[in-house]
MIDRENLUM-556858 format. One line per field, with one value per residue: residue number from 1; x, y, z of N, C-alpha, C in turn. Coordinates in Angstrom, 1 decimal. Atoms other than C-alpha are relative to their C-alpha. Example, Ala and Ser with C-alpha at 12.3 -4.5 7.8 and 13.67 -1.06 7.14 Angstrom:
% MIDRENLUM-556858
nr <- [1	2]
nxx <- [0.9	-0.9]
nyy <- [-1.2	-1.1]
nzz <- [0.0	0.0]
caxx <- [12.3	13.7]
cayy <- [-4.5	-1.1]
cazz <- [7.8	7.1]
cxx <- [0.9	-0.8]
cyy <- [1.2	1.1]
czz <- [0.0	0.8]
% end
This chain:
% MIDRENLUM-556858
nr <- [1	2	3	4	5	6	7	8	9	10	11	12	13	14	15	16	17	18	19	20	21	22	23	24	25	26	27	28	29	30	31	32	33	34	35	36	37	38	39	40	41	42	43	44	45	46	47	48	49	50	51	52	53	54	55	56	57	58	59	60	61	62	63	64	65	66	67	68	69	70	71	72	73	74	75	76	77	78	79	80	81	82	83	84	85	86	87	88	89	90	91	92	93	94	95	96	97	98	99	100	101	102	103	104	105	106	107	108	109	110	111	112	113	114]
nxx <- [-1.3	-0.3	-0.2	-0.7	0.4	-0.8	0.7	-0.6	-0.9	0.4	-1.0	-0.5	-1.2	-1.2	0.0	1.4	0.2	1.2	0.2	0.6	0.6	0.1	1.0	0.0	1.4	0.0	-1.1	-1.4	-1.0	-0.4	-0.9	-1.0	-0.7	0.7	-0.9	0.3	-0.8	0.3	-0.6	-0.1	0.1	-1.2	-0.9	0.6	0.8	-0.9	0.4	-0.8	0.4	0.7	0.4	0.2	1.2	-0.4	-0.1	-1.4	0.0	-1.2	0.2	-1.1	-0.7	0.6	1.3	-0.3	0.1	1.1	1.2	0.3	1.0	0.7	1.1	1.1	0.4	1.4	0.8	-0.6	-0.5	-1.3	-0.1	-1.3	-0.1	-1.1	-0.3	-1.2	0.1	-0.9	0.5	-0.4	0.9	1.1	0.1	1.2	-0.3	0.8	-0.3	0.0	-0.8	-1.5	-0.5	0.7	0.8	1.3	0.2	-0.2	1.1	-0.1	-1.0	0.5	-1.0	-0.5	-0.7	-0.6	-0.4	0.4]
nyy <- [-0.5	-1.2	-1.2	-1.1	-1.3	-1.1	-1.3	-1.1	-0.7	-1.3	-1.0	-0.7	-0.8	0.5	-0.3	0.4	1.3	0.9	1.3	1.0	1.1	1.2	0.9	1.3	0.6	1.0	-0.2	0.4	-0.7	0.6	1.2	-0.3	-1.3	-0.8	-1.0	-1.0	-0.1	-1.1	0.0	-1.2	0.1	0.5	0.8	1.3	-0.1	0.3	0.1	-1.0	0.0	1.2	0.1	1.4	0.2	-0.4	-1.4	-0.5	-0.8	-0.3	-1.1	-0.4	-1.2	-1.1	-0.4	0.2	-1.3	-0.8	0.9	0.9	1.0	0.6	0.9	0.4	1.4	0.3	-0.7	0.3	-1.3	-0.4	-1.5	-0.5	-1.4	-0.6	-1.4	-0.6	0.6	-0.6	0.4	1.4	0.9	0.2	1.4	0.7	0.8	1.3	0.8	1.4	0.9	0.0	1.3	0.4	-1.1	0.2	-0.9	-1.4	-0.9	-1.1	-0.9	-1.4	-0.9	-1.0	-0.9	-1.0	-1.1	-1.4]
nzz <- [0.3	-0.8	0.7	-0.7	0.4	-0.5	0.0	-0.7	0.7	0.4	0.4	-1.2	0.2	-0.7	-1.5	-0.5	-0.5	0.4	-0.6	0.9	-0.6	0.8	-0.6	0.6	-0.2	-1.1	-1.0	0.4	-0.8	-1.3	0.2	1.0	0.1	1.1	0.4	0.9	1.2	0.8	1.3	0.6	1.5	0.7	-0.8	-0.6	-1.3	-1.1	-1.4	-0.7	-1.4	-0.4	-1.4	-0.2	-0.8	-1.3	-0.1	0.4	1.2	0.8	1.0	0.9	-0.5	0.6	-0.7	-1.4	-0.7	0.5	0.2	-1.1	0.4	-1.1	0.4	-1.0	0.3	-0.2	1.1	1.2	0.6	-0.2	0.3	0.3	-0.3	0.8	-0.3	0.7	1.4	1.0	1.4	0.4	-0.5	1.0	0.5	-0.4	-1.2	-0.1	-1.1	0.3	-0.9	0.4	0.4	1.3	0.5	0.4	1.1	-0.4	0.1	0.9	-0.5	-0.2	0.5	-0.8	0.7	-0.8	0.9	-0.3]
caxx <- [-7.3	-5.7	-6.0	-3.7	-4.9	-2.6	-3.9	-2.8	-0.6	-0.7	1.2	3.3	5.9	9.5	9.8	6.1	4.6	2.2	0.8	0.2	-2.0	-2.0	-5.1	-5.3	-8.5	-7.4	-5.1	-1.6	0.1	0.2	2.3	4.5	7.2	5.5	7.2	6.8	8.1	8.4	9.0	10.1	9.6	11.9	13.3	12.8	10.4	12.5	11.9	12.8	11.0	9.9	8.1	8.1	5.2	7.2	7.3	11.0	11.7	14.3	14.8	16.9	19.5	17.6	14.5	16.1	15.1	12.4	10.0	8.3	6.6	4.0	1.2	-2.1	-2.5	-6.0	-7.2	-5.0	-3.5	0.0	1.1	4.0	4.6	6.7	8.3	10.8	9.8	12.3	11.7	13.6	10.9	8.5	7.3	4.4	4.3	3.2	3.0	3.5	4.8	8.6	9.2	6.9	4.8	1.1	-0.5	0.5	-2.1	-2.5	-0.1	-0.5	1.3	3.5	4.7	7.1	7.4	7.3]
cayy <- [1.2	3.8	7.3	10.2	13.7	16.7	20.2	23.6	24.8	28.2	31.3	32.9	35.6	34.7	34.5	33.4	30.3	27.5	24.4	21.4	18.5	14.9	12.8	9.1	7.1	4.4	4.1	3.9	6.4	4.2	1.5	3.3	5.9	8.6	11.2	14.5	14.7	17.5	17.9	21.1	21.9	19.8	17.9	14.5	14.0	14.0	12.9	15.7	15.0	11.9	11.0	7.5	5.8	6.6	10.2	10.4	12.9	13.4	16.3	17.1	19.8	22.1	22.3	21.6	24.3	25.7	22.8	20.7	17.4	15.9	13.4	12.6	8.8	8.9	11.2	9.7	13.1	14.3	17.9	19.9	23.3	25.4	28.6	31.0	29.9	30.5	30.6	27.3	25.7	26.1	22.7	20.3	18.6	15.0	12.7	8.9	6.0	5.8	2.1	1.5	3.8	3.9	5.5	9.1	11.8	14.9	16.8	20.5	23.3	25.6	28.7	31.1	34.4	38.1]
cazz <- [-12.4	-10.1	-11.3	-10.3	-10.5	-10.1	-9.4	-8.1	-10.8	-12.4	-13.4	-10.6	-10.5	-9.5	-5.7	-5.4	-4.0	-5.1	-3.5	-5.7	-4.8	-6.0	-5.4	-6.0	-6.5	-4.1	-1.2	-2.6	-0.3	2.8	1.1	-1.4	-1.7	-3.7	-5.7	-7.6	-11.1	-13.5	-17.2	-18.7	-22.4	-24.5	-21.6	-19.8	-17.0	-13.8	-10.2	-7.8	-4.5	-2.7	0.5	2.0	3.8	7.0	6.2	5.2	2.4	-0.3	-2.6	-5.6	-4.9	-7.3	-5.0	-1.6	0.9	-1.3	-1.8	0.8	0.0	2.3	2.3	4.0	3.9	5.2	2.4	-0.3	-1.1	-1.5	-1.5	-2.8	-1.2	-3.6	-2.3	-3.8	-7.3	-10.1	-13.9	-14.2	-12.2	-15.1	-16.1	-16.0	-12.6	-12.1	-9.2	-9.2	-7.2	-7.2	-7.3	-10.3	-12.4	-12.5	-15.6	-15.6	-14.9	-16.9	-14.7	-13.7	-15.4	-13.4	-15.0	-13.3	-15.1	-14.6]
cxx <- [0.2	0.2	0.7	-0.5	0.8	-0.8	0.8	1.0	-0.5	1.2	0.4	1.2	1.3	0.0	-1.4	0.0	-1.2	0.0	-0.7	-0.5	0.0	-0.9	0.0	-1.4	-0.1	1.2	1.3	1.0	0.5	1.1	1.2	0.8	-0.6	1.0	-0.7	1.0	-0.3	0.7	-0.2	0.0	1.3	0.9	-0.7	-0.8	1.0	-0.6	0.8	-0.4	-0.7	-0.3	-0.4	-1.3	0.3	0.2	1.4	-0.1	1.3	-0.3	1.2	0.6	-0.7	-1.2	0.2	-0.1	-1.0	-1.3	-0.2	-1.1	-0.6	-1.1	-1.0	-0.5	-1.4	-0.8	0.6	0.4	1.4	0.1	1.5	-0.1	1.2	0.1	1.2	0.1	1.0	-0.5	0.4	-0.9	-1.3	0.0	-1.4	0.4	-0.9	0.4	-0.2	0.7	1.4	0.5	-0.5	-0.8	-1.4	-0.3	0.0	-1.3	0.3	1.1	-0.7	1.1	0.4	0.8	0.5	0.6	-0.5	-0.8]
cyy <- [1.3	1.2	1.1	1.3	1.1	1.3	1.0	0.8	1.4	0.9	0.8	0.8	-0.6	0.5	-0.4	-1.4	-0.6	-1.2	-0.9	-1.1	-1.2	-0.9	-1.3	-0.6	-1.1	0.3	-0.6	0.7	-0.7	-1.0	0.3	1.3	0.7	1.1	1.1	0.0	1.3	-0.1	1.4	-0.1	-0.5	-0.8	-1.2	0.3	-0.5	-0.1	1.1	0.0	-1.3	0.0	-1.5	-0.2	0.3	1.5	0.6	0.6	0.0	1.0	0.1	1.3	1.3	0.6	0.0	1.4	0.9	-0.7	-0.9	-1.0	-0.6	-0.9	-0.2	-1.4	-0.2	0.6	-0.3	1.2	0.3	1.5	0.3	1.5	0.6	1.5	0.5	-0.5	0.8	-0.3	-1.3	-1.0	-0.2	-1.3	-0.5	-0.9	-1.1	-0.6	-1.5	-0.7	-0.1	-1.3	-0.6	1.2	-0.4	0.8	1.5	0.8	1.1	1.0	1.4	0.9	1.1	0.9	1.2	1.1	1.3	0.6]
czz <- [0.8	-0.9	0.9	-0.6	0.7	-0.2	0.8	-0.8	-0.5	-0.4	1.3	-0.3	0.8	1.5	0.6	0.4	-0.7	0.8	-0.9	0.9	-0.9	0.7	-0.7	0.3	0.9	0.9	-0.4	0.8	1.2	-0.3	-1.0	0.3	-1.2	-0.3	-0.9	-1.1	-0.7	-1.4	-0.6	-1.5	-0.6	0.8	0.6	1.2	1.1	1.4	0.8	1.5	0.3	1.5	0.2	0.9	1.5	0.2	-0.4	-1.4	-0.6	-1.0	-0.9	0.5	-0.6	0.7	1.5	0.7	-0.5	-0.1	1.2	-0.5	1.3	-0.5	1.1	-0.4	0.1	-1.1	-1.4	-0.8	0.4	-0.4	-0.4	0.2	-0.7	0.4	-0.8	-1.4	-0.9	-1.4	-0.4	0.7	-0.9	-0.6	0.2	1.1	0.1	1.3	-0.4	1.1	-0.5	-0.5	-1.3	-0.4	-0.3	-1.3	0.5	-0.1	-1.0	0.4	0.2	-0.4	1.0	-0.9	0.9	-0.9	0.5	-1.1]
% end
């Protein structure tokens, strides 16, 4: 069974940066559009950034221009560079395939607060 492991979260002040990583136990990145999701307290988990096997990317308006999604197919790792963080970015961040969902990982907590 494929396992997804997110890492890189933490506590950061508004305006700060973090880089998240998503590692998969097998090669799923080469063949699927992958996405980053986040779930804020009391809210649904939402998809906000995707990257295709061809490298094309899409972003929700809320993160466009601040976040950058990328992938390393050879290493089965996906990244999310987050800049200019805002308190409303506080959430648990997850990665998964977009077209279907593998079992969710534990996620990584991102807290933006002064």
